[in-house]
VMD Tcl script that draws the C-alpha trace (Angstrom):
set ca {
  {-23.13 3.90 12.30}
  {-20.86 3.55 9.29}
  {-17.19 4.33 9.78}
  {-15.18 5.63 6.90}
  {-12.05 3.77 5.94}
  {-8.70 5.52 6.19}
  {-7.16 7.09 3.11}
  {-4.93 4.40 1.66}
  {-2.80 3.61 -1.37}
  {-1.99 0.09 -2.59}
  {-0.79 -1.91 -5.59}
  {-1.43 -5.48 -6.70}
  {2.23 -5.63 -7.87}
  {3.76 -5.46 -4.35}
  {2.77 -5.03 -0.73}
  {3.46 -1.93 1.36}
  {7.03 -2.27 2.58}
  {7.76 -5.02 0.06}
  {10.12 -5.21 -2.88}
  {9.22 -3.69 -6.25}
  {9.29 -6.41 -8.93}
  {11.97 -5.99 -11.60}
  {9.33 -5.43 -14.28}
  {8.72 -1.92 -12.88}
  {12.42 -0.94 -12.84}
  {15.19 -0.03 -15.25}
  {16.19 -3.71 -15.14}
  {12.83 -4.78 -16.59}
  {10.11 -3.16 -18.69}
  {10.36 0.12 -16.71}
  {6.58 0.51 -16.65}
  {4.57 2.01 -13.81}
  {2.80 -0.36 -11.39}
  {-0.95 -0.27 -10.94}
  {-2.12 1.82 -7.99}
  {-5.43 1.94 -6.17}
  {-6.65 4.37 -3.54}
  {-9.53 4.22 -1.11}
  {-10.98 6.43 1.58}
  {-10.11 9.84 0.14}
  {-11.69 12.58 2.26}
  {-14.92 14.31 1.25}
  {-14.17 17.46 -0.69}
  {-11.16 16.03 -2.50}
  {-11.10 17.93 -5.80}
  {-7.86 16.55 -7.22}
  {-4.91 14.28 -6.56}
  {-1.18 14.64 -7.06}
  {1.08 11.58 -7.05}
  {4.81 11.81 -6.39}
  {7.15 8.82 -6.37}
  {10.52 9.59 -4.88}
  {13.62 7.90 -3.47}
  {14.57 9.34 -0.07}
  {17.87 7.42 -0.22}
  {18.87 9.51 -3.24}
  {18.07 12.93 -1.74}
  {14.41 12.68 -2.77}
  {15.08 11.83 -6.43}
  {11.68 12.05 -8.16}
  {10.76 9.08 -10.36}
  {7.17 10.01 -11.21}
  {4.88 12.99 -10.94}
  {1.18 13.11 -11.85}
  {-0.90 16.25 -11.31}
  {-4.57 17.23 -11.29}
  {-6.07 13.74 -11.33}
  {-9.81 13.95 -10.71}
  {-10.73 13.66 -7.05}
  {-12.82 10.64 -6.03}
  {-13.29 8.64 -2.83}
  {-11.67 5.65 -4.50}
  {-10.02 4.96 -7.82}
  {-6.77 3.97 -9.38}
  {-4.26 3.95 -12.16}
  {-3.66 0.96 -14.42}
  {-0.25 -0.55 -14.98}
  {2.00 1.06 -17.61}
  {0.76 4.66 -17.66}
  {2.30 6.30 -20.70}
  {3.24 9.91 -21.39}
  {0.68 10.19 -24.22}
  {-1.83 13.05 -24.27}
  {-4.69 10.75 -23.15}
  {-2.80 9.81 -19.95}
  {-3.19 11.80 -16.72}
  {-1.16 15.05 -16.76}
  {2.41 14.22 -15.79}
  {5.31 16.38 -14.78}
  {9.02 16.13 -15.41}
  {10.85 13.59 -13.24}
  {14.47 13.87 -12.14}
  {15.53 11.78 -15.15}
  {14.40 14.95 -17.02}
  {11.66 12.96 -18.73}
  {7.88 13.14 -18.66}
  {6.16 10.17 -17.05}
  {7.40 7.23 -15.03}
  {11.05 6.34 -14.54}
  {11.43 3.19 -12.50}
  {13.86 2.45 -9.70}
  {17.47 2.12 -10.85}
  {19.66 2.51 -7.76}
  {23.42 2.64 -8.40}
  {24.15 0.42 -5.38}
  {22.49 -1.15 -2.39}
  {18.84 -1.27 -1.47}
  {16.88 1.93 -1.99}
  {13.49 2.87 -0.55}
  {10.73 4.30 -2.72}
  {7.70 6.24 -1.52}
  {4.55 6.69 -3.59}
  {2.70 9.63 -2.00}
  {-0.84 10.47 -3.08}
  {-1.90 13.96 -2.05}
  {-5.63 14.74 -1.81}
  {-6.17 18.43 -2.66}
  {-9.08 20.81 -2.17}
  {-8.60 22.29 -5.66}
  {-6.92 21.63 -9.00}
  {-3.42 23.07 -9.28}
  {-3.93 24.24 -12.86}
  {-0.22 24.13 -13.69}
  {0.64 24.19 -17.37}
  {3.34 22.43 -19.31}
  {5.41 19.78 -17.56}
  {6.01 21.03 -14.02}
  {8.82 19.82 -11.80}
  {8.18 18.29 -8.38}
  {9.33 21.51 -6.71}
  {6.85 23.57 -8.74}
  {4.08 21.13 -7.80}
  {5.05 21.10 -4.12}
  {5.04 24.91 -4.08}
  {1.60 25.03 -5.76}
  {0.17 22.45 -3.32}
  {0.94 24.54 -0.22}
  {-2.30 25.20 1.65}
  {-4.31 22.78 -0.52}
  {-3.38 19.33 0.86}
  {-6.27 17.82 2.83}
  {-4.78 14.32 3.27}
  {-1.96 12.07 2.12}
  {-1.65 8.33 1.56}
  {1.65 6.51 1.08}
  {2.85 3.23 -0.31}
  {6.45 2.28 0.48}
  {8.67 -0.26 -1.23}
  {12.31 -1.17 -1.80}
  {14.45 -2.24 -4.73}
  {17.96 -3.62 -5.01}
  {19.55 -4.30 -8.35}
  {20.87 -7.80 -8.97}
  {24.51 -8.52 -9.57}
}
mol new
graphics top color blue
foreach p $ca { graphics top sphere $p radius 0.5 }
foreach p [lrange $ca 0 end-1] q [lrange $ca 1 end] { graphics top cylinder $p $q radius 0.2 }
display resetview
């Protein structure tokens, strides 16, 4: 009997619970890290990805909506905000796309959360995280998280 693997999210750039390399922060190239998911539940129609900083009252660094559902898949490094990229919302920097960690002081924690949904959200424009969270209510079938930290040098 084959057992299904748990829904998981990982990156080749850092390990779960590890430190985010400077390249992916405001101190480096400020590009998004690669991400890979496995074990999404059957019936997953779409994914939403939210990267936030719970140490900064949930400051949202990245928001991707309505990615095609698949048991496994991923995002390459350096996702842009161009029209051929996955649909992205407005982060708390008030920009579309990825905004890397840039904590004002101390070590901050960052949580990449991938939500498996039973349907596309169908939001238009560049939604905020709150608009996406409201639209997801009743549609989340599973979540996978990847946690990391970052502390600015100096």
